Every structure is written in structure tokens, then in C-alpha cells.
DSSP file (Angstrom, degrees, kcal/mol; ACC not computed):
  #  RESIDUE AA STRUCTURE BP1 BP2  ACC     N-H-->O    O-->H-N    N-H-->O    O-->H-N    TCO  KAPPA ALPHA  PHI   PSI    X-CA   Y-CA   Z-CA
    1    1 A M              0   0    0      0, 0.0    17,-0.2     0, 0.0     2,-0.1   0.000 360.0 360.0 360.0 137.6   17.4  -10.0   15.5
    2    2 A N        -     0   0    0     15,-0.8    15,-0.3     1,-0.1     3,-0.1  -0.467 360.0-149.3 -83.3 158.9   19.7   -7.2   16.5
    3    3 A A        -     0   0    0      1,-0.2    12,-0.7    -2,-0.1    -1,-0.1  -0.094  39.5 -23.3-113.2-154.1   22.4   -7.6   19.1
    4    4 A L  E     -A   14   0A   0     10,-0.2     2,-0.4    -2,-0.1    -1,-0.2  -0.264  52.5-167.4 -62.1 136.8   24.3   -5.8   21.8
    5    5 A V  E     -A   13   0A   0      8,-1.7     8,-1.6    -3,-0.1     2,-0.3  -0.995  19.4-127.1-128.3 133.4   24.6   -2.0   21.6
    6    6 A N  E     -A   12   0A   0     -2,-0.4     6,-0.2     6,-0.2     5,-0.1  -0.624  26.6-128.0 -79.1 136.1   27.0    0.1   23.6
    7    7 A S    >   -     0   0    0      4,-2.1     3,-1.7    -2,-0.3    -1,-0.0  -0.505  16.8-119.1 -81.2 154.3   25.2    3.0   25.4
    8    8 A P  T 3  S+     0   0    0      0, 0.0    -1,-0.1     0, 0.0     4,-0.1   0.691 111.0  64.2 -66.0 -17.4   26.6    6.5   25.0
    9    9 A T  T 3  S-     0   0    0      2,-0.2     3,-0.1     1,-0.0    -3,-0.0   0.450 119.6-105.0 -87.6   1.3   27.2    6.7   28.7
   10   10 A G  S <  S+     0   0    0     -3,-1.7     2,-0.2     1,-0.4    -1,-0.0   0.108  86.6 111.1 101.4 -23.3   29.8    4.0   28.5
   11   11 A G  S    S-     0   0    0     -5,-0.1    -4,-2.1     1,-0.1    -1,-0.4  -0.506  70.6-112.1 -82.8 155.9   27.7    1.2   30.1
   12   12 A D  E     +A    6   0A   0     -6,-0.2     2,-0.3    -2,-0.2    -6,-0.2  -0.638  35.5 179.3 -86.1 144.5   26.6   -1.7   28.0
   13   13 A S  E     -A    5   0A   0     -8,-1.6    -8,-1.7    -2,-0.3     2,-0.5  -0.960  23.1-126.5-137.9 158.6   22.9   -2.2   27.2
   14   14 A V  E     -A    4   0A   0     -2,-0.3     2,-0.5   -10,-0.2   -10,-0.2  -0.911  17.9-168.8-110.7 131.4   21.1   -4.8   25.2
   15   15 A T        -     0   0    0    -12,-0.7     2,-0.5    -2,-0.5    20,-0.0  -0.978   3.6-167.2-116.3 128.5   18.7   -3.9   22.4
   16   16 A V        +     0   0    0     -2,-0.5    20,-3.3   -15,-0.1     2,-0.4  -0.971  10.6 174.1-118.7 123.2   16.5   -6.6   21.0
   17   17 A A        -     0   0    0     -2,-0.5   -15,-0.8   -15,-0.3     2,-0.4  -0.935  17.1-146.1-126.0 151.0   14.7   -6.0   17.8
   18   18 A V        -     0   0    0     16,-0.4    15,-2.2    -2,-0.4     2,-0.4  -0.919  13.2-177.3-117.7 140.5   12.6   -8.4   15.7
   19   19 A S  E     -B   32   0B   0     -2,-0.4     2,-0.4    13,-0.2    13,-0.2  -0.998   5.1-167.4-134.4 144.4   12.3   -8.5   12.0
   20   20 A G  E     -B   31   0B   0     11,-2.5    11,-2.8    -2,-0.4     2,-0.5  -0.968   9.9-148.5-130.0 146.2   10.1  -10.8   10.0
   21   21 A T  E     -B   30   0B   0     -2,-0.4     2,-0.3     9,-0.2     9,-0.2  -0.961  16.8-173.6-117.0 130.3   10.0  -11.6    6.3
   22   22 A F  E     -B   29   0B   0      7,-3.1     7,-3.3    -2,-0.5     2,-0.7  -0.879  22.9-128.7-120.2 151.3    6.7  -12.5    4.7
   23   23 A D  E     +B   28   0B   0     -2,-0.3     2,-0.6     5,-0.2     5,-0.2  -0.902  26.1 179.4-101.1 117.4    6.0  -13.7    1.2
   24   24 A I  E >  S-B   27   0B   0      3,-2.7     3,-1.4    -2,-0.7    28,-0.1  -0.942  74.5 -30.4-120.9 108.3    3.2  -11.7   -0.5
   25   25 A Q  T 3  S-     0   0    0     -2,-0.6    -1,-0.1     1,-0.3     3,-0.1   0.888 125.9 -46.3  50.4  47.5    2.5  -12.8   -4.1
   26   26 A G  T 3  S+     0   0    0      1,-0.2     2,-0.5     0, 0.0    -1,-0.3   0.511 115.6 117.3  79.2   5.2    6.1  -14.0   -4.6
   27   27 A Q  E <   -B   24   0B   0     -3,-1.4    -3,-2.7    25,-0.1     2,-0.5  -0.916  64.4-131.0-110.5 128.4    7.6  -10.8   -3.1
   28   28 A S  E     -B   23   0B   0     -2,-0.5     2,-0.5    -5,-0.2    -5,-0.2  -0.669  27.2-170.1 -80.1 123.0    9.7  -10.9    0.0
   29   29 A V  E     -B   22   0B   0     -7,-3.3    -7,-3.1    -2,-0.5     2,-0.5  -0.961   5.7-157.5-120.7 127.4    8.5   -8.3    2.5
   30   30 A T  E     -B   21   0B   0     -2,-0.5    18,-3.1    -9,-0.2     2,-0.4  -0.881   5.5-169.3-108.5 133.7   10.4   -7.3    5.6
   31   31 A I  E     -BC  20  47B   0    -11,-2.8   -11,-2.5    -2,-0.5     2,-0.3  -0.986  12.4-162.6-118.8 129.9    8.8   -5.8    8.7
   32   32 A N  E     -BC  19  46B   0     14,-2.4    14,-2.5    -2,-0.4     2,-0.3  -0.837   5.0-155.9-114.5 148.0   11.2   -4.4   11.4
   33   33 A S  E     - C   0  45B   0    -15,-2.2    12,-0.2    -2,-0.3     2,-0.1  -0.749  14.8-129.5-109.7 165.3   10.6   -3.5   15.0
   34   34 A Q        -     0   0    0     10,-1.5   -16,-0.4    -2,-0.3    10,-0.1  -0.258  67.7 -33.0 -91.8-166.5   12.5   -1.2   17.3
   35   35 A D        -     0   0    0      1,-0.1    -1,-0.2   -18,-0.1   -18,-0.2  -0.236  54.5-178.7 -54.1 127.7   13.8   -2.2   20.7
   36   36 A I    >   +     0   0    0    -20,-3.3     3,-0.8     1,-0.1    -1,-0.1   0.215  52.0 105.9-113.0  13.4   11.3   -4.7   22.3
   37   37 A T  T 3  S+     0   0    0    -21,-0.3     2,-0.4     1,-0.3     3,-0.1   0.802  88.5  40.8 -65.6 -26.3   13.2   -5.2   25.6
   38   38 A N  T >> S+     0   0    0      4,-0.2     3,-1.9    -3,-0.2     4,-0.5  -0.565  73.3 162.8-116.0  66.9   10.5   -3.1   27.4
   39   39 A I  G X4  +     0   0    0     -3,-0.8     3,-0.8    -2,-0.4    -1,-0.1   0.732  65.9  69.5 -61.2 -24.4    7.5   -4.5   25.5
   40   40 A K  G 34 S+     0   0    0      1,-0.2    -1,-0.3    -3,-0.1     3,-0.1   0.798  94.9  56.6 -64.9 -27.0    5.1   -3.2   28.2
   41   41 A S  G <4 S-     0   0    0     -3,-1.9    -1,-0.2     1,-0.3     2,-0.2   0.717 122.8 -90.5 -76.3 -21.0    5.9    0.4   27.0
   42   42 A G    <<  -     0   0    0     -3,-0.8     2,-0.4    -4,-0.5    -1,-0.3  -0.602  32.7-101.4 130.9 167.4    4.9   -0.5   23.4
   43   43 A I        -     0   0    0     -2,-0.2    71,-3.1    -3,-0.1     2,-0.5  -0.947  17.4-154.0-127.8 146.4    6.2   -1.8   20.1
   44   44 A N  E     + D   0 113B   0     -2,-0.4   -10,-1.5    69,-0.3     2,-0.4  -0.973  16.4 178.3-123.8 116.4    7.1    0.0   16.9
   45   45 A F  E     -CD  33 112B   0     67,-2.9    67,-3.0    -2,-0.5     2,-0.3  -0.930   2.1-177.4-116.1 142.3    6.9   -1.9   13.6
   46   46 A T  E     -CD  32 111B   0    -14,-2.5   -14,-2.4    -2,-0.4     2,-0.4  -0.974  31.6-110.8-135.9 152.4    7.6   -0.4   10.2
   47   47 A L  E     -C   31   0B   0     63,-2.2   -16,-0.2    -2,-0.3    63,-0.2  -0.678  23.4-145.9 -78.9 131.1    7.5   -1.8    6.7
   48   48 A G  S    S-     0   0    0    -18,-3.1    -1,-0.1    -2,-0.4   -17,-0.1   0.834  73.3  -7.9 -70.4 -34.5   11.0   -2.1    5.3
   49   49 A Q  S    S-     0   0    0    -19,-0.4    -1,-0.2    58,-0.1   -19,-0.1  -0.967  90.4 -70.7-155.6 163.0   10.2   -1.2    1.6
   50   50 A P        -     0   0    0      0, 0.0     2,-0.5     0, 0.0    58,-0.2  -0.237  44.9-146.3 -58.7 150.4    7.1   -0.6   -0.5
   51   51 A V  E     -E  107   0B   0     56,-2.5    56,-3.0   -22,-0.1     2,-0.6  -0.979   1.7-146.5-125.7 120.2    5.0   -3.7   -1.3
   52   52 A T  E     -E  106   0B   0     -2,-0.5    54,-0.3    54,-0.3     3,-0.1  -0.763  13.1-174.8 -86.0 121.0    3.1   -4.1   -4.6
   53   53 A L  E     -     0   0B   0     52,-2.8     2,-0.3    -2,-0.6    -1,-0.2   0.748  42.5-108.1 -87.6 -25.7   -0.1   -6.0   -4.0
   54   54 A G  E     -E  105   0B   0     51,-1.0    51,-3.4     4,-0.0    -1,-0.3  -0.888  47.4 -43.0 128.8-162.3   -1.2   -6.3   -7.6
   55   55 A T  E  >  -E  104   0B   0     -2,-0.3     4,-1.8    49,-0.3    49,-0.2  -0.544  45.0-113.0-102.1 168.0   -3.9   -4.8   -9.8
   56   56 A I  H  > S+     0   0    0     47,-1.5     4,-2.5    44,-0.3     5,-0.2   0.859 120.8  59.1 -65.7 -34.7   -7.5   -4.0   -9.1
   57   57 A D  H  > S+     0   0    0     44,-1.2     4,-2.5    46,-0.3    16,-0.3   0.942 104.3  50.0 -53.5 -49.4   -8.2   -6.7  -11.7
   58   58 A D  H  > S+     0   0    0      1,-0.2     4,-2.4     2,-0.2    -2,-0.2   0.901 110.5  49.9 -57.6 -42.9   -6.3   -9.2   -9.5
   59   59 A F  H  X S+     0   0    0     -4,-1.8     4,-2.5     2,-0.2    -1,-0.2   0.912 110.3  48.9 -65.4 -43.7   -8.3   -8.1   -6.5
   60   60 A I  H  X S+     0   0    0     -4,-2.5     4,-2.1     1,-0.2    -1,-0.2   0.920 113.9  46.5 -62.2 -43.8  -11.7   -8.5   -8.3
   61   61 A D  H  X S+     0   0    0     -4,-2.5     4,-2.6     2,-0.2    -1,-0.2   0.864 110.5  53.1 -68.2 -35.0  -10.7  -11.9   -9.6
   62   62 A W  H  X S+     0   0    0     -4,-2.4     4,-3.2    -5,-0.2     5,-0.4   0.926 109.2  49.1 -63.6 -44.4   -9.5  -12.9   -6.1
   63   63 A L  H  X S+     0   0    0     -4,-2.5     4,-2.5     1,-0.2     6,-1.1   0.910 112.6  48.9 -59.5 -42.0  -12.9  -11.9   -4.6
   64   64 A N  H  X S+     0   0    0     -4,-2.1     4,-1.0     4,-0.2    -2,-0.2   0.925 117.2  40.1 -63.8 -45.5  -14.6  -13.9   -7.3
   65   65 A K  H  < S+     0   0    0     -4,-2.6    -2,-0.2     2,-0.2    -1,-0.2   0.901 123.8  37.7 -71.3 -42.0  -12.5  -17.0   -6.7
   66   66 A T  H  < S+     0   0    0     -4,-3.2    -3,-0.2    -5,-0.2    -2,-0.2   0.892 134.4  18.8 -80.6 -41.2  -12.3  -16.8   -2.9
   67   67 A F  H  < S-     0   0    0     -4,-2.5    -3,-0.2    -5,-0.4    -2,-0.2   0.291  98.2-118.9-116.4   8.1  -15.9  -15.6   -2.1
   68   68 A S     <  -     0   0    0     -4,-1.0    -4,-0.2    -5,-0.3    -3,-0.1   0.851  44.1-179.5  55.4  38.6  -17.7  -16.5   -5.3
   69   69 A T        -     0   0    0     -6,-1.1    -1,-0.1    -9,-0.1    -2,-0.0  -0.395  36.1-117.8 -64.4 150.5  -18.7  -12.9   -5.9
   70   70 A P  S    S+     0   0    0      0, 0.0     2,-0.4     0, 0.0    -1,-0.1   0.143  86.5  74.6 -83.0  23.8  -20.7  -12.6   -9.1
   71   71 A L        -     0   0    0    -11,-0.2     2,-0.3     4,-0.0    -7,-0.2  -0.997  54.4-167.8-140.5 135.2  -18.2  -10.4  -11.1
   72   72 A T     >  -     0   0    0     -2,-0.4     4,-2.0     1,-0.1     5,-0.2  -0.761  36.9-113.5-111.1 164.4  -14.9  -11.1  -12.8
   73   73 A S  H  > S+     0   0    0     -2,-0.3     4,-2.9   -16,-0.3     5,-0.2   0.862 117.6  55.9 -65.9 -33.9  -12.4   -8.5  -14.0
   74   74 A K  H  > S+     0   0    0      2,-0.2     4,-2.9     1,-0.2    -1,-0.2   0.914 106.6  49.6 -64.3 -42.0  -13.1   -9.6  -17.6
   75   75 A Q  H  > S+     0   0    0      2,-0.2     4,-2.1     1,-0.2    -2,-0.2   0.920 114.4  44.7 -61.6 -43.4  -16.9   -9.0  -17.2
   76   76 A L  H  X S+     0   0    0     -4,-2.0     4,-2.4     2,-0.2    -2,-0.2   0.913 113.1  51.0 -66.6 -42.5  -16.2   -5.5  -15.8
   77   77 A D  H  X S+     0   0    0     -4,-2.9     4,-2.4     1,-0.2    -2,-0.2   0.923 111.1  48.4 -58.8 -46.7  -13.6   -4.8  -18.5
   78   78 A D  H  X S+     0   0    0     -4,-2.9     4,-1.0     1,-0.2    -1,-0.2   0.888 110.7  51.2 -63.0 -39.9  -16.1   -5.9  -21.2
   79   79 A A  H  < S+     0   0    0     -4,-2.1     3,-0.5     1,-0.2     4,-0.3   0.909 111.4  47.0 -64.8 -42.2  -18.9   -3.7  -19.7
   80   80 A I  H >< S+     0   0    0     -4,-2.4     3,-1.7     1,-0.2    -2,-0.2   0.895 106.2  59.2 -66.4 -39.2  -16.6   -0.6  -19.6
   81   81 A D  H 3< S+     0   0    0     -4,-2.4    -1,-0.2     1,-0.3    -2,-0.2   0.775  98.7  60.3 -59.9 -26.0  -15.5   -1.3  -23.2
   82   82 A K  T 3< S+     0   0    0     -4,-1.0    -1,-0.3    -3,-0.5    -2,-0.2   0.574  80.2 107.9 -80.4  -9.4  -19.2   -1.0  -24.3
   83   83 A L  S <  S-     0   0    0     -3,-1.7    -3,-0.0    -4,-0.3     7,-0.0  -0.365  85.2 -91.0 -65.8 149.7  -19.4    2.6  -23.0
   84   84 A P        -     0   0    0      0, 0.0    10,-0.3     0, 0.0    -1,-0.1  -0.252  27.6-159.1 -63.4 148.6  -19.5    5.2  -25.8
   85   85 A S        +     0   0    0     -3,-0.1     6,-0.3     1,-0.1     7,-0.1   0.215  55.1 109.5-111.8  13.7  -16.3    6.7  -27.0
   86   86 A S        +     0   0    0      4,-0.1     2,-0.2     5,-0.1    -1,-0.1  -0.997  59.0  36.7-140.3 137.2  -17.8    9.8  -28.5
   87   87 A P  S >> S-     0   0    0      0, 0.0     4,-1.5     0, 0.0     3,-1.1   0.558  94.4-111.0 -69.9-179.1  -17.6   12.7  -27.7
   88   88 A A  H 3> S+     0   0    0      1,-0.3     4,-2.4     2,-0.2     5,-0.2   0.810 114.1  57.9 -56.5 -38.6  -14.1   13.0  -26.5
   89   89 A F  H 3> S+     0   0    0      1,-0.2     4,-1.8     2,-0.2    -1,-0.3   0.846 105.8  51.1 -66.5 -30.6  -14.9   13.5  -22.8
   90   90 A L  H <> S+     0   0    0     -3,-1.1     4,-2.6     2,-0.2    -1,-0.2   0.878 109.1  50.8 -70.0 -37.3  -16.9   10.2  -22.8
   91   91 A K  H  X S+     0   0    0     -4,-1.5     4,-3.1    -6,-0.3     5,-0.2   0.907 109.1  51.8 -63.3 -41.5  -13.9    8.4  -24.3
   92   92 A D  H  X S+     0   0    0     -4,-2.4     4,-2.4     2,-0.2    -2,-0.2   0.896 110.7  47.9 -61.6 -40.4  -11.7    9.9  -21.5
   93   93 A I  H  X S+     0   0    0     -4,-1.8     4,-2.3     2,-0.2    -2,-0.2   0.937 113.8  46.6 -65.9 -46.1  -14.1    8.6  -18.9
   94   94 A R  H  X S+     0   0    0     -4,-2.6     4,-2.2   -10,-0.3    -2,-0.2   0.941 114.9  46.2 -60.5 -48.1  -14.2    5.1  -20.4
   95   95 A D  H  X S+     0   0    0     -4,-3.1     4,-2.7     1,-0.2    -1,-0.2   0.871 110.8  53.4 -64.1 -36.8  -10.4    5.1  -20.8
   96   96 A A  H  X S+     0   0    0     -4,-2.4     4,-2.5    -5,-0.2    -1,-0.2   0.905 108.2  50.2 -64.6 -41.3  -10.0    6.3  -17.2
   97   97 A L  H  X S+     0   0    0     -4,-2.3     4,-2.2     2,-0.2    -2,-0.2   0.917 112.8  46.5 -62.3 -43.1  -12.2    3.5  -15.9
   98   98 A L  H  X S+     0   0    0     -4,-2.2     4,-1.7     2,-0.2    -2,-0.2   0.912 112.2  50.5 -65.0 -42.4  -10.2    0.9  -17.8
   99   99 A S  H  < S+     0   0    0     -4,-2.7    29,-1.8     1,-0.2    -2,-0.2   0.899 111.8  48.0 -61.4 -40.6   -6.9    2.5  -16.6
  100  100 A F  H >< S+     0   0    0     -4,-2.5     3,-1.3     1,-0.2   -44,-0.3   0.891 108.1  54.5 -67.8 -39.2   -8.1    2.4  -13.0
  101  101 A L  H 3< S+     0   0    0     -4,-2.2   -44,-1.2     1,-0.3    -1,-0.2   0.853 113.8  41.9 -61.5 -35.3   -9.3   -1.2  -13.4
  102  102 A H  T 3< S+     0   0    0     -4,-1.7    -1,-0.3    26,-0.2    -2,-0.2   0.295  91.1 129.7 -94.0   8.6   -5.7   -2.2  -14.5
  103  103 A A    <   -     0   0    0     -3,-1.3   -47,-1.5    -5,-0.1     2,-0.4  -0.293  56.7-127.6 -67.9 147.4   -4.1    0.0  -11.9
  104  104 A T  E     -EF  55 126B   0     22,-2.1    22,-2.7   -49,-0.2     2,-0.5  -0.803  17.0-146.6 -95.0 136.0   -1.4   -1.4   -9.6
  105  105 A I  E     -EF  54 125B   0    -51,-3.4   -52,-2.8    -2,-0.4   -51,-1.0  -0.904  18.3-178.6-107.0 128.4   -1.8   -0.9   -5.9
  106  106 A T  E     -EF  52 124B   0     18,-2.7    18,-2.8    -2,-0.5     2,-0.7  -0.990  25.3-139.9-129.5 128.0    1.4   -0.4   -3.8
  107  107 A I  E     +EF  51 123B   0    -56,-3.0   -56,-2.5    -2,-0.4    16,-0.3  -0.786  25.8 175.5 -81.7 117.2    1.6    0.0    0.0
  108  108 A T  E     +     0   0B   0     14,-1.8     2,-0.3    -2,-0.7    15,-0.2   0.679  61.3  22.1 -98.5 -21.4    4.3    2.7    0.3
  109  109 A M  E     + F   0 122B   0     13,-1.5    13,-2.8   -58,-0.1     2,-0.3  -0.983  53.1 165.2-151.5 134.4    4.2    3.2    4.1
  110  110 A L  E     + F   0 121B   0     -2,-0.3   -63,-2.2    11,-0.2     2,-0.4  -0.889  11.6 162.2-149.3 119.2    3.1    1.2    7.1
  111  111 A S  E     -DF  46 120B   0      9,-2.4     9,-2.7    -2,-0.3     2,-0.5  -0.993  13.4-173.6-141.7 129.8    4.1    2.1   10.7
  112  112 A I  E     +DF  45 119B   0    -67,-3.0   -67,-2.9    -2,-0.4     2,-0.6  -0.975   5.1 176.1-126.6 116.5    2.6    1.0   13.9
  113  113 A N  E  >> -DF  44 118B   0      5,-2.1     5,-1.3    -2,-0.5     4,-1.1  -0.906   5.1-179.0-121.9 101.5    3.8    2.5   17.2
  114  114 A T  T  45S+     0   0    0    -71,-3.1   -70,-0.1    -2,-0.6    -1,-0.1   0.749  79.5  58.4 -74.3 -22.9    1.8    1.3   20.1
  115  115 A Q  T  45S+     0   0    0    -72,-0.4    -1,-0.2     1,-0.2   -73,-0.1   0.950 119.5  26.5 -70.9 -48.6    3.7    3.4   22.6
  116  116 A T  T  45S-     0   0    0      2,-0.1    34,-0.5    33,-0.0    -2,-0.2   0.545 103.2-128.3 -89.6  -7.7    2.9    6.7   21.0
  117  117 A K  T  <5 +     0   0    0     -4,-1.1     2,-0.5     1,-0.2    -3,-0.2   0.863  58.7 144.9  59.2  38.6   -0.3    5.5   19.5
  118  118 A V  E   < -F  113   0B   0     -5,-1.3    -5,-2.1    31,-0.2     2,-0.4  -0.940  24.7-178.3-108.5 125.5    0.8    6.8   16.1
  119  119 A Y  E     -FG 112 148B   0     29,-2.5    29,-3.0    -2,-0.5     2,-0.4  -0.986   2.3-172.3-125.8 131.9   -0.3    4.7   13.1
  120  120 A Q  E     +FG 111 147B   0     -9,-2.7    -9,-2.4    -2,-0.4     2,-0.4  -0.976   7.3 174.8-129.6 140.1    0.6    5.5    9.5
  121  121 A F  E     -FG 110 146B   0     25,-2.6    25,-3.5    -2,-0.4     2,-0.4  -0.988   3.3-179.0-143.6 130.4   -0.5    3.9    6.3
  122  122 A G  E     +FG 109 145B   0    -13,-2.8   -14,-1.8    -2,-0.4   -13,-1.5  -0.994   1.7 179.1-132.6 139.9    0.3    5.0    2.7
  123  123 A V  E     -FG 107 144B   0     21,-2.8    21,-2.8    -2,-0.4     2,-0.4  -0.990  11.7-156.7-139.1 146.3   -0.9    3.6   -0.6
  124  124 A T  E     -FG 106 143B   0    -18,-2.8   -18,-2.7    -2,-0.3     2,-0.5  -0.984   3.0-159.0-124.0 135.8   -0.3    4.5   -4.2
  125  125 A V  E     -FG 105 142B   0     17,-3.3    17,-2.6    -2,-0.4   -20,-0.2  -0.967   7.6-164.5-112.3 123.9   -2.5    3.5   -7.1
  126  126 A T  E     -F  104   0B   0    -22,-2.7   -22,-2.1    -2,-0.5    15,-0.2  -0.886  14.1-141.8-114.0 101.9   -0.8    3.6  -10.5
  127  127 A P        -     0   0    0      0, 0.0   -27,-0.2     0, 0.0   -28,-0.1  -0.255  20.2-118.3 -61.0 147.2   -3.3    3.6  -13.4
  128  128 A N  S    S+     0   0    0    -29,-1.8   -26,-0.2     1,-0.2    12,-0.0  -0.929 102.0  15.2-132.9 108.8   -2.2    1.6  -16.5
  129  129 A P  S    S-     0   0    0      0, 0.0    -1,-0.2     0, 0.0   -27,-0.1   0.648 113.8 -97.9 -74.8 172.6   -2.0    3.4  -18.8
  130  130 A P        -     0   0    0      0, 0.0     2,-0.4     0, 0.0    10,-0.2  -0.187  43.2-104.0 -53.7 149.7   -1.9    6.8  -17.2
  131  131 A I  E     -H  139   0C   0      8,-2.4     8,-3.5   -32,-0.1     2,-0.5  -0.658  33.1-154.4 -81.9 126.9   -5.3    8.6  -17.1
  132  132 A S  E     -H  138   0C   0     -2,-0.4     2,-0.7     6,-0.2     6,-0.2  -0.876   1.3-156.3-103.6 132.3   -5.6   11.4  -19.7
  133  133 A I  E >> S-H  137   0C   0      4,-3.3     3,-2.3    -2,-0.5     4,-1.4  -0.910  74.5 -37.7-113.1 105.9   -8.0   14.2  -19.1
  134  134 A L  T 34 S-     0   0    0     -2,-0.7    -1,-0.1     1,-0.3     4,-0.1   0.730 103.7 -74.8  52.4  26.9   -9.0   16.0  -22.3
  135  135 A G  T 34 S+     0   0    0      2,-0.3    -1,-0.3     1,-0.1     3,-0.1   0.537 126.5  88.7  68.5   5.1   -5.5   15.5  -23.6
  136  136 A L  T <4 S+     0   0    0     -3,-2.3     2,-0.4     1,-0.3    -2,-0.2   0.731  87.0  32.2-103.6 -29.3   -4.4   18.4  -21.3
  137  137 A L  E  <  -H  133   0C   0     -4,-1.4    -4,-3.3     2,-0.0     2,-0.5  -0.992  61.7-159.1-136.7 136.6   -3.5   16.6  -18.1
  138  138 A E  E     -H  132   0C   0     -2,-0.4     2,-0.7    -6,-0.2    -6,-0.2  -0.973   4.2-158.8-121.3 128.8   -2.1   13.1  -17.5
  139  139 A L  E     +H  131   0C   0     -8,-3.5    -8,-2.4    -2,-0.5     3,-0.1  -0.905  17.0 169.2-107.6 110.8   -2.5   11.4  -14.1
  140  140 A D        +     0   0    0     -2,-0.7     2,-0.3     1,-0.3    -1,-0.1   0.563  65.0   9.1-103.0  -8.2    0.1    8.7  -13.6
  141  141 A S        -     0   0    0    -15,-0.2     2,-0.4   -10,-0.1    -1,-0.3  -0.967  52.8-153.2-163.8 155.0   -0.4    7.9   -9.9
  142  142 A I  E     -G  125   0B   0    -17,-2.6   -17,-3.3    -2,-0.3     2,-0.4  -0.998  20.5-169.5-130.0 125.8   -2.7    8.6   -7.0
  143  143 A G  E     -G  124   0B   0     -2,-0.4     2,-0.4   -19,-0.2   -19,-0.2  -0.922   9.1-174.2-121.9 145.1   -1.4    8.5   -3.5
  144  144 A V  E     -G  123   0B   0    -21,-2.8   -21,-2.8    -2,-0.4     2,-0.4  -1.000   1.5-173.1-135.2 133.1   -3.1    8.6   -0.1
  145  145 A A  E     -G  122   0B   0     -2,-0.4     2,-0.5   -23,-0.2   -23,-0.3  -0.993   4.3-167.7-126.2 135.0   -1.4    8.7    3.3
  146  146 A I  E     -G  121   0B   0    -25,-3.5   -25,-2.6    -2,-0.4     2,-0.4  -0.983   3.8-175.4-124.7 129.0   -3.2    8.4    6.6
  147  147 A T  E     -G  120   0B   0     -2,-0.5     2,-0.5   -27,-0.2   -27,-0.2  -0.990   3.3-168.9-123.4 132.0   -1.8    9.1   10.0
  148  148 A S  E     +G  119   0B   0    -29,-3.0   -29,-2.5    -2,-0.4     2,-0.2  -0.982  53.1  25.1-121.7 126.7   -3.7    8.5   13.2
  149  149 A G  S    S-     0   0    0     -2,-0.5     2,-0.6   -31,-0.2   -31,-0.2  -0.574 100.3 -47.3 115.8 178.1   -2.4    9.9   16.4
  150  150 A V        +     0   0    0    -34,-0.5    -2,-0.1    -2,-0.2     3,-0.0  -0.794  49.8 172.4 -92.2 121.5   -0.1   12.8   17.5
  151  151 A T        +     0   0    0     -2,-0.6     2,-0.3    -4,-0.1    -1,-0.1   0.591  58.5  29.7-106.6 -12.6    3.0   13.0   15.4
  152  152 A G  S    S-     0   0    0      2,-0.0     0, 0.0     0, 0.0     0, 0.0  -0.835  83.9 -90.3-139.0 175.7    4.7   16.2   16.5
  153  153 A S              0   0    0     -2,-0.3    -2,-0.1     1,-0.1     0, 0.0  -0.604 360.0 360.0 -87.7 152.6    5.0   18.6   19.4
  154  154 A P              0   0    0      0, 0.0    -1,-0.1     0, 0.0    -2,-0.0   0.503 360.0 360.0 -65.3 360.0    2.5   21.4   19.9
């Protein structure tokens, strides 16, 4: 929690901020707020650092274990391995599917501002190994950022 802050006008004011630390798959994740002394106006929370959630394999196996879905990552991996590897473009498709299956998912940005009603979420998917397209182009990550609300002045 943050403490007393002097105001620029010379008077003292109190700023209270909250931060929480969560354990996500053995990784310590900190979420910070801005001043919450006037909570009726809204709260602003942000993610302190990127959070790696795991691989798509991990997610498929978690779904199987938690909800008894009828598919494991090994079954999917084996099915993709059976796809033809000739001609070259079919091998690229097969390898891309395998790379995507083994991709790591990382939340790179999370911000919730209830006062301004601006919400931001960013995620990066990192294929393992990078996806090669006809030996000409290599894709080592895919990122998506979503912002909802008004973020700037007109």
C-alpha cells in the first residue's frame, strides 16, 4: 500500500493505492491500483509485468483434466504428425500447426480503468519453433492488443 504524498500546492494529501500479488503457475504476478481514496469515481488497475500462462498444449490438457474434454495435446500432436509432409507447402502447414500447438501464451498488457471506462488487454503467442513460410518468411510471435473505450482527446 502506498503512503502519504505531498501535494504540489503545499498542503498534505493522502493517496491510498492497493497492490496484490497472485501466484499463477508458480509465477508471482503483481496488479497495482492508482489512488482509491475516492473509489466512487472509479478504480484503475494495471498488470505490473507480462505474465506467461503456458502453452496451448498445457491449455488443452488442462481442459481435458478439468472438464473431461475428449482430447489431449498428445492426441492432437499425433494427428497433426500424420498430415502429409510433401509437397513443401503441406510440410509448412503441418509444421506451423505443431509450432502453434507448442506456442507459449503471454499476457503483455492488462489495464482496467472504471472511471474512464477504458479497458486494455494484450496477448502474445510465441510459436515453438517459429513458423516458417516456404523458407522465405519466419514468424516468431503473434501479438494482439484490444482497447475498449475512449483513450485520447478528439
